[in-house]
N, C-alpha and C positions, 0 to 999 in steps of 0.2 A: 493647533489641532482642533477640528470641528467639534464644537459642543463642550469641550472640557472646561473652558473658562465659564461657560454658561452654567454647567453642572455645579460649579462651586459657588455660583452667585445667586442661586434660587432657593437657598436653604430656608427662607422664611415664607415661601409660597404656601405651604401647608402648615397650619398652626400645630397640629398634632405631631407631624413628622419633624417640623422645625424644632419644637420644644424637646422632643426626644433626642434629636441630634445635639442640641445645646447641653442637655444633661450629660450626654456621653462625652462631650468635649471637656468635661471636668476631670475625666480620668487622667491620672498622672502620666501614664505611659503615652496616651494620646497627645497630651500637652507637649511632652518632650519630643514626640515624633513630628509634630507640626513645627516645633522650633527648628528641628534638623532640616525639615523641608524648606522652611523660610531661609535657612542658611545655605541652601543649595546642596545639602548633604543628602543626596537621594538614597544612597545605600544605607546610611544611618537611619533615615526616616523609615525606609521599608523594614529594616530590622526591628525597630521599635513598634511599628504598626503590627507586625506579625507576632511580636511578644505579647502585645495587648490582646490579640485575637487568640493566642494560645491560652492565655489566662481566662478570657471571656469571649468565646466565639460568637456571641450575639451582639457584639458592638458593631451595629450597622454602619455607623459613620466611619469606623476604621476600615471596613470592607470597601466602602466607596473611595476613600482617599488613597488606600494602597492600590486599588484597582486602577485608578487614574495614573498613579506613578508607574505601575507595570506597563500600562498602555503607552503613555506619552514619553517616558524616559528610558524604559528598558526594552520596548517592543516585544514584550513577553505577553502575547495576546491571549494565550490560553489561560494564564493566571488572571489576567485582567477580566476576561469573560466570567471566570468563576466568581470573582469578588463582586462584579456588577450584579450577577444573578443572585448572590447571597444578599446583597443590599435590598433588592426588590422583594426577596422572600421575607426579609425582616421588616420591611417598610411597604407592605402591599398597597396601602392607601396614599402613599406619598404623591404629591403633585410633581415631584421630580421624575416620575415614571417616564414621561415622554422623552425627557432629556437623557436619562440613563438608557432607555431602549435605543435611542439614537447612537449612544456610545457603543452599545452592544453590536448594532449593525455595522458600524464603522470598524470595530475590532475584528468582526468576522470577515469582512472584506479584506482587511489588511493581512489577517492570518492566511486566508485562501490565496492571496497574491504572493505570499512568501513561500508557498509550496512549489516544488519543481513541477514542470508541465507533465512529466511522466515519472512515476516512482522509479528510483534508481534500480537499473538492472531488470525491470519488469519485462520490457519488450524482449530483451535477449533471453530471459528465462522462458518466456512463452515460446519463442522460436525454437529454443533447444528442446523443449518438451514435445513440440510438434514433430521435430525431426526424429526424436527417439521413438515416438509412436509409429511414424512411417517405417523406421528401421525394423521395429517389432513386427509390423504387418508383413514386411518383405521376408523376414525370417520365418513367419508362419507359413507363407506361401512356399518358401524353399523347402520346408520340412513336409509339405504335402498335407497339412492339417486343414480340415474344413471349418467353416464358421458355424456358430450355433444354429443359424437359420438353415444352412445346408444339411446339418446333421438331423434336424427335425424333419426336413423334407424327405430324406431318404428313409427315415424310420416310420413315416406315415403309411397306413394301410391303403390298399387300392379302393376305389369307389365301390367296387362290387363286393367288398367285405372279405376278399381272399387274402392270400399272403401278401406281405409288403413286396412291392416291385423291387427287384434287385437293381441296384444302380448300374448304369452303363459303365463298362470298363473305360478307364482314361489312360492315356499314355503316361508311362512313368516319367516323373519329372527328373531333370538332370540334378545330380548332387550339387549342393552348394555349401559354402562355409561362410564364416564372417571374419572380419578383420577390424581391429580397433586402431585408428590412426594414431601414430606416434609422432613425437617432435621430429621435424626435419623430413617427414614423409611427403611425397607427391605420388600421383597415380603411377608414374613410371617406376618409382622405387617399390611401391607396393606390388606392382605386377612382377617385378624382378624377385621380390621376396616370396610371393605366393606361386608364381608360375615358373620362375627361373628365366623369365623372358620379359624385359622391360617394354618391348613393343606391344604387349597385350594390354596396355593400360586402357585402351578404348573399350575392351570387353568389360572391364570393371566399371568404367564410366556409364556405359549403356545399361548395366544392371542396376545402377543407382541413380538413374535420371530423376526419380521421384524425390530424391533428397539433395541432389547436386544441381545447382543452377549453371555451373560451368566446371570444366576439369580442374580449375584452380580453386574451387570453393570448398575443398575439404578442410576440416579443422581437427585439431588434436582432440582425441577422446571420442570422435565420431565412429559409429559402427557401420562398416560397409559390407554389403553382400558380395561374396566372391564366387562367381559361377565356375563350374568345372567343365 
């Protein structure tokens, strides 16, 4: 893994950071953790590093070493990033900074590449919401309700300051109802249920063209407008 071997080999580059790390390595739990790591007991080493940090959260060396284990052995990039950042916070002047920052960049890239291209179900959820909005609009039209803009326009006074102009009469809209698609439904069955005539399925399809891409595209739970 890029940079990990280097990160462990530059401990003496900065006298102050190096001396602090050497002092921390005398911690009994850190010694035991490093022994486990040298024995290839990754889980045991991580457990002991974390115990040391629970007891003393400012052990910068423990943050760096457990971060590398999370990164290289467990592919737990979020935890690795946390421990890398904590090391830099506790050792702001360390000359290991370029190496640790390189580890951080690589961990971020690997974490991003581990995510799915699209969040699970997001596209389907967006499509469902859009169809529901369209169905609500169709029901609004079916009940003869006006939009807020239309209501404001009809309530506005005339330019001469007289009484508001009465809206022009509009033809009465045909009554409509709605139907929620059930399991096993198709347009013919819905027409038979609502009209008593399965041959009128095209009437339902034409009334719902804004939400149906084809007569076969209905889905369970979808709300359809049923013209009368």
